[in-house]
VONULUM-365862 format. One record per atom (N, C-alpha, C): atom name; x, y, z; residue in three letters. Coordinates in steps of 0.001 Angstrom, whole numbers, plus 500000, padded with zeros to 6 digits. Atoms other than C-alpha are relative to their C-alpha. Layout:
N
- a,x,y,z,r
- CA,X,Y,Z,ALA
...
This chain:
196
- a,x,y,z,r
- N,499789,498868,500976,MET
- CA,577836,328226,837818,MET
- C,501750,499714,499930,MET
- N,498836,499984,500409,PRO
- CA,580917,328600,836069,PRO
- C,501260,500752,500724,PRO
- N,498838,499307,499172,GLU
- CA,584325,329776,837557,GLU
- C,500713,500799,498717,GLU
- N,499328,498723,500895,LEU
- CA,585772,333083,836234,LEU
- C,501422,500092,500348,LEU
- N,498503,499541,499830,GLY
- CA,589458,334092,836193,GLY
- C,499745,501550,500102,GLY
- N,499718,498458,499889,LYS
- CA,590654,337631,836022,LYS
- C,499784,500586,498840,LYS
- N,500208,499843,501241,TYR
- CA,589660,337651,832458,TYR
- C,498791,499071,499479,TYR
- N,501024,500931,500175,GLY
- CA,586162,336009,831743,GLY
- C,499831,499893,498464,GLY
- N,500009,499763,501589,SER
- CA,585696,334845,828240,SER
- C,498236,499426,499847,SER
- N,501609,500368,499929,VAL
- CA,581727,334874,827839,VAL
- C,499680,498702,498870,VAL
- N,500217,501079,500761,GLY
- CA,581676,332643,824732,GLY
- C,500234,498911,500267,GLY
- N,499429,501240,499810,ALA
- CA,583475,329997,826232,ALA
- C,499461,499578,501312,ALA
- N,500704,500024,498782,PRO
- CA,581595,327920,828890,PRO
- C,501203,499552,501055,PRO
- N,498870,500254,498606,GLY
- CA,583690,327712,832373,GLY
- C,500709,500996,499722,GLY
- N,499255,499323,500246,GLY
- CA,584946,331134,831265,GLY
- C,501585,499761,500023,GLY
- N,498472,500158,500181,ASN
- CA,589187,331601,831343,ASN
- C,500268,499971,501446,ASN
- N,499472,499969,498386,PRO
- CA,590661,330525,834577,PRO
- C,501271,500424,500263,PRO
- N,498664,499107,500036,TRP
- CA,593742,332395,833659,TRP
- C,499888,501160,500288,TRP
- N,500074,498164,500092,GLY
- CA,594704,335883,834823,GLY
- C,500662,500688,498963,GLY
- N,499037,499080,500660,ASP
- CA,597241,336651,831958,ASP
- C,499163,500235,498860,ASP
- N,500881,499580,501446,PRO
- CA,595304,338427,829052,PRO
- C,500593,499527,498885,PRO
- N,499332,500812,501294,ALA
- CA,597974,336746,826485,ALA
- C,499133,498701,499943,ALA
- N,500821,501220,499881,ASP
- CA,596311,333377,827562,ASP
- C,498447,500304,499681,ASP
- N,501439,499787,500504,ALA
- CA,592790,334620,827102,ALA
- C,499955,500403,498782,ALA
- N,499857,499809,501352,ARG
- CA,593582,335954,823684,ARG
- C,500193,498966,499188,ARG
- N,499782,501077,500683,ARG
- CA,595112,332818,822621,ARG
- C,498879,499094,499814,ARG
- N,501164,500758,500225,VAL
- CA,592179,331115,823596,VAL
- C,498916,500657,499197,VAL
- N,500816,499546,500994,GLN
- CA,589935,333212,821730,GLN
- C,500126,499901,498775,GLN
- N,499558,500483,501686,GLU
- CA,591847,332746,818584,GLU
- C,500092,498756,499918,GLU
- N,500170,501665,500252,VAL
- CA,591455,328994,818865,VAL
- C,498704,499741,500092,VAL
- N,501389,500394,499834,LEU
- CA,588028,328643,819871,LEU
- C,499296,499984,498835,LEU
- N,501263,500273,501110,PRO
- CA,586214,329355,816610,PRO
- C,500482,498985,499135,PRO
- N,499885,501071,500692,LYS
- CA,588274,326911,815012,LYS
- C,499671,498570,500616,LYS
- N,500419,501049,499522,ARG
- CA,587444,324499,817488,ARG
- C,498347,499874,500016,ARG
- N,501647,499593,500202,PHE
- CA,583793,325513,817316,PHE
- C,499823,499354,498583,PHE
- N,500140,500266,501506,GLY
- CA,584228,325149,813558,GLY
- C,500137,498184,499585,GLY
- N,500151,501500,500260,LYS
- CA,584958,321363,813798,LYS
- C,498780,499549,500276,LYS
- N,501416,500503,499829,TYR
- CA,581401,320695,814936,TYR
- C,498946,501140,499365,TYR
- N,500781,499280,500869,GLY
- CA,579724,323107,812439,GLY
- C,499415,501181,501227,GLY
- N,500184,498632,499111,LEU
- CA,579482,326014,815493,LEU
- C,500805,500916,499542,LEU
- N,499296,498864,500355,THR
- CA,580099,329314,815034,THR
- C,499849,500987,501653,THR
- N,500315,498982,499130,LEU
- CA,580687,332255,817485,LEU
- C,499837,501231,499536,LEU
- N,500321,498624,500313,HIS
- CA,579037,335421,817491,HIS
- C,500981,501144,500031,HIS
- N,498613,499173,499846,PRO
- CA,581700,337846,816776,PRO
- C,499484,501598,500615,PRO
- N,500408,498486,499326,GLU
- CA,579668,341069,818437,GLU
- C,499903,499106,501652,GLU
- N,500488,500549,498762,LYS
- CA,578815,338695,821606,LYS
- C,501185,499345,500737,LYS
- N,498885,500647,499505,THR
- CA,582398,336872,822208,THR
- C,500933,501161,500062,THR
- N,498603,499009,499656,ARG
- CA,584792,339385,824038,ARG
- C,500610,499870,501278,ARG
- N,499192,500289,498756,LEU
- CA,587365,339230,826578,LEU
- C,499271,501099,501251,LEU
- N,500498,498897,499011,VAL
- CA,585923,341249,829731,VAL
- C,500908,499783,501460,VAL
- N,499355,500182,498782,PRO
- CA,588188,342240,832685,PRO
- C,499475,499741,501282,PRO
- N,500827,500416,499262,PHE
- CA,586653,340500,835222,PHE
- C,501131,499687,501430,PHE
- N,499050,500062,498791,GLN
- CA,589474,340857,838250,GLN
- C,499339,500581,501288,GLN
- N,500585,499932,498852,ARG
- CA,588225,340419,841831,ARG
- C,500587,501056,500645,ARG
- N,499771,498418,499471,PRO
- CA,588185,343786,843481,PRO
- C,501105,499643,501333,PRO
- N,499250,500298,498558,PRO
- CA,590859,343961,846737,PRO
- C,498795,499903,501051,PRO
- N,500561,500119,498612,GLN
- CA,589472,343132,850054,GLN
- C,499760,501259,500488,GLN
- N,499485,498433,499126,ARG
- CA,591016,346062,851654,ARG
- C,500641,500825,499265,ARG
- N,498880,499165,500588,PRO
- CA,592191,348587,849248,PRO
- C,500709,500797,500709,PRO
- N,498671,499609,499426,ASN
- CA,595462,350139,849957,ASN
- C,499806,501522,499622,ASN
- N,499914,498808,500449,PRO
- CA,594969,353775,850024,PRO
- C,501124,500538,499236,PRO
- N,498802,499370,500985,GLU
- CA,598507,354385,848603,GLU
- C,500184,499324,498733,GLU
- N,500055,500465,501664,SER
- CA,598177,351958,845719,SER
- C,499405,500852,498922,SER
- N,500728,499303,500809,PRO
- CA,597149,353425,842636,PRO
- C,498929,499338,499669,PRO
- N,501051,500301,500364,PRO
- CA,593583,353273,841621,PRO
- C,499632,499007,499009,PRO
- N,500146,500886,500748,ARG
- CA,592549,350152,839832,ARG
- C,498366,500561,498950,ARG
- N,501643,499405,500916,ALA
- CA,589115,350652,836873,ALA
- C,499466,498449,500780,ALA
- N,501117,501091,499297,ARG
- CA,586337,348581,838423,ARG
- C,499827,498994,498836,ARG
- N,499781,501107,500595,PRO
- CA,585866,345337,837359,PRO
- C,499127,500159,498988,PRO
- N,500944,500095,501055,GLY
- CA,583897,344601,834177,GLY
- C,498865,499163,500556,GLY
- N,500998,500524,500161,THR
- CA,580411,343422,833749,THR
- C,499585,499429,498921,THR
- N,500230,500958,501356,PHE
- CA,579137,340983,831263,PHE
- C,498463,499678,500306,PHE
- N,501186,500480,499660,ASP
- CA,575530,339894,830491,ASP
- C,500042,498711,499375,ASP
- N,499828,501593,500345,PHE
- CA,575301,335851,829978,PHE
- C,498775,499553,500632,PHE
- N,500961,500990,499551,LEU
- CA,572584,333794,829792,LEU
- C,498695,500864,500548,LEU
- N,501061,499173,499251,GLY
- CA,570042,336549,830760,GLY
- C,500050,500671,501453,GLY
- N,499516,499152,498617,PHE
- CA,571872,337906,833726,PHE
- C,501245,500555,499984,PHE
- N,498762,499414,500017,THR
- CA,574281,340328,834253,THR
- C,500852,499624,501110,THR
- N,498904,501062,499033,HIS
- CA,577286,339064,836330,HIS
- C,500768,501313,500034,HIS
- N,499450,498816,499945,PHE
- CA,579037,341527,838104,PHE
- C,500742,499911,501554,PHE
- N,499393,500509,498847,TRP
- CA,581331,341444,841314,TRP
- C,499375,501064,501286,TRP
- N,500858,499411,499148,GLY
- CA,579408,342331,844803,GLY
- C,500927,499786,501293,GLY
- N,499993,500357,498739,ARG
- CA,579759,341947,848626,ARG
- C,499058,498721,500628,ARG
- N,501091,501264,499451,SER
- CA,578475,338989,850397,SER
- C,499386,500472,501492,SER
- N,500309,499350,499009,ARG
- CA,576565,339625,853588,ARG
- C,501095,500075,501108,ARG
- N,498671,500261,498961,LYS
- CA,580053,338421,855545,LYS
- C,500719,501030,499477,LYS
- N,499359,499070,500516,GLY
- CA,581606,341112,853393,GLY
- C,501186,499410,499024,GLY
- N,499107,500419,501306,ALA
- CA,583336,338717,850809,ALA
- C,499619,500146,498678,ALA
- N,499880,499996,501213,ASN
- CA,584050,339264,847374,ASN
- C,498947,499381,499091,ASN
- N,500607,500887,500769,VAL
- CA,581439,337508,845076,VAL
- C,499625,500329,499036,VAL
- N,500667,499931,501161,VAL
- CA,580400,337188,841842,VAL
- C,498309,500033,499814,VAL
- N,501547,499820,499968,LYS
- CA,576601,338238,841472,LYS
- C,499128,500136,498780,LYS
- N,500883,499770,500878,GLN
- CA,573766,338301,839286,GLN
- C,498659,500442,500085,GLN
- N,501215,499625,500408,GLN
- CA,570811,339808,838184,GLN
- C,499798,500310,498939,GLN
- N,500575,499953,501321,THR
- CA,568120,340186,835672,THR
- C,500770,501088,499155,THR
- N,499607,499030,501198,ALA
- CA,569574,341879,832272,ALA
- C,498859,500903,500030,ALA
- N,500906,499069,500245,ALA
- CA,567858,344924,831943,ALA
- C,499085,499791,498806,ALA
- N,500849,500408,501170,SER
- CA,567149,344144,828438,SER
- C,499449,498951,499730,SER
- N,500784,501095,499793,ARG
- CA,565751,340887,828907,ARG
- C,498874,499953,500766,ARG
- N,501127,499863,499039,LEU
- CA,563473,341873,831795,LEU
- C,499289,500904,499172,LEU
- N,500700,499127,500861,ARG
- CA,562295,344778,829308,ARG
- C,499162,498907,498820,ARG
- N,500308,500772,500938,ARG
- CA,561675,342216,826776,ARG
- C,498840,499080,500184,ARG
- N,501079,500849,499227,VAL
- CA,559668,339807,828799,VAL
- C,499042,500643,500527,VAL
- N,501075,499561,499583,ILE
- CA,557656,342345,830369,ILE
- C,499250,500230,498899,ILE
- N,500911,499836,501485,ARG
- CA,556851,343552,826636,ARG
- C,499210,498862,499568,ARG
- N,500545,500905,500498,ARG
- CA,555921,340056,825841,ARG
- C,498587,499628,500667,ARG
- N,500990,500244,499097,ILE
- CA,553623,339708,828872,ILE
- C,498762,501135,499907,ILE
- N,500630,499335,500593,ALA
- CA,552057,342994,827892,ALA
- C,499056,499798,498826,ALA
- N,500500,500274,501199,ASP
- CA,551296,341699,824447,ASP
- C,498989,498938,500280,ASP
- N,501015,501001,499756,TRP
- CA,549905,338454,825709,TRP
- C,498928,500462,500733,TRP
- N,500859,499358,499234,CYS
- CA,547784,340513,828146,CYS
- C,498861,500425,498845,CYS
- N,501087,499423,501183,ARG
- CA,545994,342140,824985,ARG
- C,499627,498972,499203,ARG
- N,500608,501139,500819,ARG
- CA,545870,339065,822984,ARG
- C,498938,499254,500516,ARG
- N,501117,500565,499281,ASN
- CA,543982,337258,825652,ASN
- C,499035,500472,500757,ASN
- N,500752,499244,499182,SER
- CA,542010,340041,827310,SER
- C,498500,499813,499718,SER
- N,501219,501052,500405,HIS
- CA,538817,338180,825555,HIS
- C,499321,498957,500799,HIS
- N,500066,500918,499343,ARG
- CA,539490,335247,827443,ARG
- C,499495,499994,501386,ARG
- N,500357,500111,498462,PRO
- CA,537768,333925,830579,PRO
- C,501084,500489,501194,PRO
- N,499330,499461,499025,LEU
- CA,539308,335546,833764,LEU
- C,500778,498545,500828,LEU
- N,499454,501303,499261,ARG
- CA,540236,331853,835140,ARG
- C,501126,499673,498804,ARG
- N,498904,500504,500985,GLU
- CA,542138,331017,831891,GLU
- C,501082,501037,500157,GLU
- N,498959,498952,500016,GLN
- CA,544045,334392,831891,GLN
- C,500768,499712,501295,GLN
- N,499396,500369,498257,HIS
- CA,545026,333679,835791,HIS
- C,500848,498521,499612,HIS
- N,499050,501396,500344,ARG
- CA,546288,330117,834726,ARG
- C,501237,500287,499144,ARG
- N,498759,499625,500725,GLY
- CA,548336,331668,831912,GLY
- C,501061,500818,500618,GLY
- N,498829,498898,499266,LEU
- CA,550159,334521,833791,LEU
- C,500275,499152,501488,LEU
- N,498998,500521,498869,SER
- CA,550685,332025,836947,SER
- C,501014,499280,499123,SER
- N,498933,500726,500404,GLN
- CA,552454,329595,834804,GLN
- C,501012,500672,499413,GLN
- N,498991,499036,500489,LYS
- CA,554539,332527,833128,LYS
- C,500830,500892,501161,LYS
- N,499534,499461,498914,LEU
- CA,554961,333949,836658,LEU
- C,501156,499015,500126,LEU
- N,499156,501210,499534,THR
- CA,556336,330513,837902,THR
- C,501189,499814,499343,THR
- N,498744,500443,501073,GLY
- CA,558749,329880,834865,GLY
- C,500928,501015,500426,GLY
- N,499202,499188,500314,HIS
- CA,560118,333231,835144,HIS
- C,500829,499837,501804,HIS
- N,499401,500125,498460,TYR
- CA,560861,332753,839209,TYR
- C,501109,498926,500066,TYR
- N,499539,501401,499863,GLU
- CA,562061,329046,838867,GLU
- C,501627,500381,499085,GLU
- N,498599,499734,500598,TYR
- CA,564945,330388,836463,TYR
- C,500563,501373,500382,TYR
- N,499217,498903,499591,TYR
- CA,565559,334042,837600,TYR
- C,499952,500268,501416,TYR
- N,500190,500303,498459,GLY
- CA,564658,333460,841267,GLY
- C,501035,499522,500808,GLY
- N,498793,500249,499438,ILE
- CA,568039,333502,842517,ILE
- C,500618,500691,500829,ILE
- N,499386,498947,498902,THR
- CA,570195,335018,845457,THR
- C,500313,501327,499289,THR
- N,499563,498817,500642,GLY
- CA,570622,338460,844899,GLY
- C,499319,500835,498663,GLY
- N,500926,499755,500950,ASN
- CA,567874,338652,842286,ASN
- C,498693,500471,500375,ASN
- N,501617,499911,499441,ALA
- CA,564755,339485,844491,ALA
- C,499647,501310,499294,ALA
- N,500359,499023,500484,ASN
- CA,564570,342962,843344,ASN
- C,499569,499719,498646,ASN
- N,500657,500242,501483,ALA
- CA,564109,342198,839889,ALA
- C,499044,499007,499795,ALA
- N,501187,500637,500019,VAL
- CA,561788,339623,840368,VAL
- C,498816,500575,500663,VAL
- N,501035,499088,499531,VAL
- CA,559572,341781,842337,VAL
- C,499392,501001,499237,VAL
- N,500119,499277,501205,ALA
- CA,559809,344115,839476,ALA
- C,499010,499476,499104,ALA
- N,500830,500359,501439,PHE
- CA,558455,341898,836750,PHE
- C,498725,499519,500819,PHE
- N,500768,500331,499216,TYR
- CA,556049,340540,839554,TYR
- C,498891,501692,499731,TYR
- N,501144,498521,500168,ASN
- CA,554449,344514,839715,ASN
- C,499877,500317,498628,ASN
- N,500347,499582,501817,ARG
- CA,554616,345105,836096,ARG
- C,498975,498970,499498,ARG
- N,501061,500814,500462,VAL
- CA,552685,341571,835474,VAL
- C,498748,500356,500154,VAL
- N,501148,499756,498948,THR
- CA,549830,342636,838033,THR
- C,499646,501585,499005,THR
- N,500242,498796,500693,GLU
- CA,550190,346543,836135,GLU
- C,498982,499538,498592,GLU
- N,500362,500307,501395,TRP
- CA,549578,345217,832540,TRP
- C,498957,499221,500151,TRP
- N,501193,500775,500500,TRP
- CA,547029,342580,833519,TRP
- C,498429,500992,500793,TRP
- N,500707,499042,499529,ARG
- CA,544933,345451,835352,ARG
- C,499755,500811,498938,ARG
- N,500299,499098,501166,ARG
- CA,545282,347742,832623,ARG
- C,499312,499632,498714,ARG
- N,500907,500507,501053,TRP
- CA,543916,345275,829857,TRP
- C,498752,499339,500473,TRP
- N,501470,499882,499510,LEU
- CA,541015,344195,832348,LEU
- C,499030,501044,499853,LEU
- N,500679,498545,500127,SER
- CA,540413,347848,832464,SER
- C,499299,500365,498407,SER
- N,500195,499642,501169,ARG
- CA,539863,347996,828902,ARG
- C,498878,499102,499224,ARG
- N,501061,500706,500661,ARG
- CA,537502,345212,828243,ARG
- C,498603,500331,500598,ARG
- N,501202,499721,499315,SER
- CA,534915,346719,830273,SER
- C,499443,501474,499675,SER
- N,500869,498743,500352,ARG
- CA,532335,349617,829106,ARG
- C,499789,500844,501369,ARG
- N,500325,499234,498724,ALA
- CA,531816,350324,832505,ALA
- C,501179,501120,500723,ALA
- N,498849,499348,499704,GLY
- CA,535284,352004,832821,GLY
- C,501004,499389,500568,GLY
- N,498656,500811,499516,ARG
- CA,538760,351580,834421,ARG
- C,499369,499058,500856,ARG
- N,500035,501001,498872,LEU
- CA,539012,348612,836983,LEU
- C,501262,500802,500965,LEU
- N,499632,499001,498704,SER
- CA,539830,350590,840250,SER
- C,501403,499165,500415,SER
- N,499133,500841,499342,TRP
- CA,542867,349138,842314,TRP
- C,499281,499140,501110,TRP
- N,501235,500585,498915,GLY
- CA,540395,348359,845006,GLY
- C,499335,498631,499307,GLY
- N,500705,501147,500887,GLY
- CA,538310,346216,842327,GLY
- C,501139,499072,499875,GLY
- N,499214,500920,500648,PHE
- CA,541448,344546,841193,PHE
- C,500756,499261,501206,PHE
- N,499190,500938,498859,LYS
- CA,543048,343720,844560,LYS
- C,498745,498934,500297,LYS
- N,500658,501468,499684,ARG
- CA,539581,341682,845165,ARG
- C,499919,499293,499113,ARG
- N,499647,501016,501248,LEU
- CA,539950,340122,841954,LEU
- C,501471,498847,500298,LEU
- N,499380,501245,499559,LEU
- CA,543263,338735,843145,LEU
- C,499864,499607,501327,LEU
- N,500579,500633,498837,GLY
- CA,541808,338132,846320,GLY
- C,499691,498332,499648,GLY
- N,500972,500984,500365,ARG
- CA,539684,335465,844611,ARG
- C,501258,499309,498919,ARG
- N,498988,500354,501197,LEU
- CA,542672,334666,841484,LEU
- C,501175,500451,500205,LEU
- N,498522,499939,499791,ALA
- CA,545914,334967,843161,ALA
- C,501145,499705,499223,ALA
- N,498748,500062,500673,LEU
- CA,549060,335342,841214,LEU
- C,500916,499354,501124,LEU
- N,499058,500429,499259,PRO
- CA,552001,333759,842376,PRO
- C,500891,500812,500625,PRO
- N,499429,498725,500168,GLY
- CA,553692,336038,844155,GLY
- C,501935,499786,500234,GLY
- N,498812,500274,500470,PRO
- CA,557619,336704,843580,PRO
- C,500906,499308,501343,PRO
- N,499049,500597,499144,ARG
- CA,560217,334322,845350,ARG
- C,501358,499621,499697,ARG
- N,498919,500441,500071,VAL
- CA,563757,333119,845389,VAL
- C,499910,498870,499900,VAL
- N,500160,501677,500329,ALA
- CA,563675,329529,843785,ALA
- C,501494,498983,500772,ALA
- N,498706,501017,499722,ARG
- CA,567439,328582,844765,ARG
- C,501137,501206,500058,ARG
- N,498396,499105,499502,SER
- CA,570882,330359,846389,SER
- C,500381,499144,499102,SER
- N,499042,500562,500966,VAL
- CA,573569,330294,843980,VAL
- C,501388,500789,500664,VAL
- N,498829,499155,499502,LEU
- CA,576079,332088,846486,LEU
- C,500502,498500,501092,LEU
- N,499453,501294,499112,LEU
- CA,578366,329107,848437,LEU
- C,501079,500616,501003,LEU
- N,498933,499612,498866,THR
- CA,580420,331355,850983,THR
- C,499004,500168,501139,THR
């Protein structure tokens, strides 16, 4: 996991290890030139400086209030400051909302395009998609988003299975019986990213 200082530069691997905004701006000015040497460019709308200062462990009631530390989306995760179970400030990640919406739309589209296929084939495809999602997004602190993804996938699969029958909608009871025979992999946390 990259180390992020007071100002995190999303476009630069490893972030900005300096706490001074002037240093961060100098790096941001030089970075496009260095990337240009290798034929690479930085997207101007996606590269920005984010005030990402560690919040105080115990805020002093007499000190002036500080702005909340910033959040940013990077590699499909929203990064933000949170508390560990022991009460320490840690950088946490959760699935970016835009990424979650996009992948759910793709799953719904896949279910629609494959609704005519045999159930075992659909089950195999959805199982692979769920497992891949868990392997990437199944990290410590992101369990709620992983469970939400699983629930949405099962909802879309049931919805499209209901449409392929002339007998009417597939009830939740009937769908649960189907999941008893063809169980989809359940949500899980694949790895821990907290080192405290």
